[in-house]
C-alpha positions in Angstrom: -0.9 -11.1 5.0 1.8 -12.2 2.5 3.4 -9.2 0.7 2.3 -10.5 -2.7 -1.3 -10.2 -1.7 -0.9 -6.4 -2.1 -0.4 -6.8 -5.9 -3.7 -7.4 -7.6 -2.9 -6.7 -11.2 -0.2 -7.8 -13.6 2.3 -4.9 -14.0 3.0 -6.1 -17.6 -0.5 -6.3 -19.1 -2.9 -5.1 -16.3 -4.8 -8.4 -16.1 -6.6 -9.2 -12.9 -5.6 -12.9 -13.5 -2.4 -12.3 -11.6 -2.2 -15.3 -9.3 0.1 -16.9 -6.8 2.8 -18.9 -8.6 4.7 -20.1 -5.6 5.5 -18.7 -2.1 7.8 -16.1 -3.7 6.1 -15.0 -6.9 2.9 -14.3 -8.8 2.3 -15.2 -12.4 -0.1 -13.6 -14.9 -2.4 -16.2 -16.4 -2.9 -14.0 -19.5 0.6 -12.9 -20.6 2.8 -15.2 -18.5 4.7 -12.5 -16.6 6.2 -13.7 -13.3 6.9 -11.3 -10.5 9.2 -12.2 -7.6 8.9 -10.2 -4.4 12.4 -9.6 -3.0 13.8 -7.5 -0.2 15.0 -4.0 -0.8 18.6 -3.2 0.1 19.2 -0.7 2.9 22.2 0.4 4.9 23.0 1.1 8.5 26.2 2.9 9.7 28.2 2.5 12.9 30.3 5.6 13.3 32.5 6.2 16.3 34.1 9.6 17.2 37.6 10.1 18.6 36.1 9.9 22.2 34.7 6.5 21.6 31.0 7.6 21.3 28.5 6.3 18.7 26.7 8.6 16.3 23.0 8.2 17.0 20.0 9.9 15.3 16.4 10.4 16.3 13.8 9.5 13.6 11.8 12.5 12.3 9.3 10.3 10.4 7.3 7.1 10.6 8.0 4.3 11.0 9.1 4.6 14.6 9.1 8.4 14.6 10.8 9.9 17.7 12.8 6.8 18.5 16.6 6.4 18.2 18.2 5.1 15.1 21.6 4.9 13.3 22.3 6.8 10.1 21.4 4.9 6.9 18.6 4.2 4.4 17.7 2.6 1.1 20.4 1.9 -1.5 19.6 3.7 -4.8 19.6 2.0 -8.1 23.2 1.4 -9.5 24.8 2.1 -6.1 27.0 -0.3 -4.1 26.4 -0.8 -0.4 29.4 1.4 0.3 28.2 4.2 -1.9 24.7 4.0 -0.5 25.8 4.2 3.2 28.1 7.1 2.4 25.3 9.0 0.6 22.8 8.3 3.4 25.3 9.4 6.1 25.9 12.6 4.2 22.2 13.3 3.6 21.3 12.7 7.2 24.3 14.1 9.2 26.4 16.1 6.8 29.4 13.9 7.5 31.6 12.6 4.7 32.4 8.9 4.9 36.0 8.1 4.1 35.8 4.3 4.7 32.9 1.9 4.9 33.6 -1.7 6.0 30.8 -4.3 5.7 30.0 -6.2 9.0 26.8 -8.2 8.6 23.2 -8.1 7.3 19.8 -8.5 9.0 16.3 -8.7 7.5 13.8 -6.1 8.5 10.2 -5.1 7.8 8.3 -1.9 8.5 5.1 -0.2 7.4 5.6 2.7 5.1 2.7 4.6 3.5 0.4 1.6 4.2 2.8 -0.8 2.5 4.8 -3.5 4.3 8.4 -2.9 3.2 10.8 -5.9 3.4 14.5 -4.9 3.6 17.9 -6.5 3.9 19.8 -4.1 6.1 23.6 -4.1 5.4 25.6 -2.9 8.4 28.9 -1.0 8.0 31.5 0.4 10.3 32.3 3.8 8.8 35.0 6.3 9.3 34.3 10.0 8.6 36.5 12.9 7.6 35.6 15.3 10.4 33.3 14.2 13.3 33.2 17.6 14.9 30.3 19.0 12.8 27.2 16.9 12.7 23.8 18.2 11.7 20.3 16.7 11.7 19.1 16.7 8.0 16.8 14.8 5.7 14.5 12.5 7.7 16.5 12.9 11.0 15.1 15.1 13.8 18.3 15.1 15.9 21.8 13.6 15.8 24.3 13.3 18.6 27.2 11.3 20.0 26.2 8.8 22.6 28.8 7.2 25.0 28.9 3.5 24.6 27.9 2.8 28.3 24.6 4.7 27.7 23.5 2.7 24.6 20.3 0.8 25.3 19.2 -1.1 22.1 15.6 -1.1 23.3 15.4 2.7 22.8 16.0 2.1 19.0 12.8 1.9 17.0 13.6 -0.6 14.2 14.1 -4.2 15.0 17.1 -4.8 12.8 18.9 -1.9 14.3 18.2 -3.2 17.8 19.6 -6.6 16.8 22.5 -5.1 15.0 23.5 -3.0 18.0 23.5 -6.1 20.2 25.8 -7.8 17.7 28.1 -4.8 17.4 28.3 -4.2 21.1 29.1 -7.9 21.7 31.9 -7.7 19.2 33.4 -4.6 21.0 33.4 -6.5 24.3 35.4 -9.4 22.9 
């Protein structure tokens, strides 16, 4: 099902004559309002400690509850990607990001509260002020340092994170 099918009524006037305009938008036949369905911006953090281990989290909530993940989440309104990744890392692990360097982006989808969420995940390599005290907070059940030789992308629950890990690991090998 196309994501626009979930929107039945015009958000401007409430009309039920909210019809497909093109493959990316719907248009109200009563008031003329056009709505484009776009991806939401999200972040993912690659954080290495001084021993060369990667910071990994275990998801506490659906989607993919119980699987491995990397710190990150949705970018709030009026935030840059760098501000968003720093805030998410702090909320989920207690660590303070001192540097965030953009690497690449990947599209992702997942079901949340019965709604298919489309995201554009922005991946950053982050440095933190003190990697000795991590804590599982917010929507994270556990957080720990994983040696690079023990990373298996298939253990990570979200498709974009699995793909991002493969890209990241391939870059480290070069």
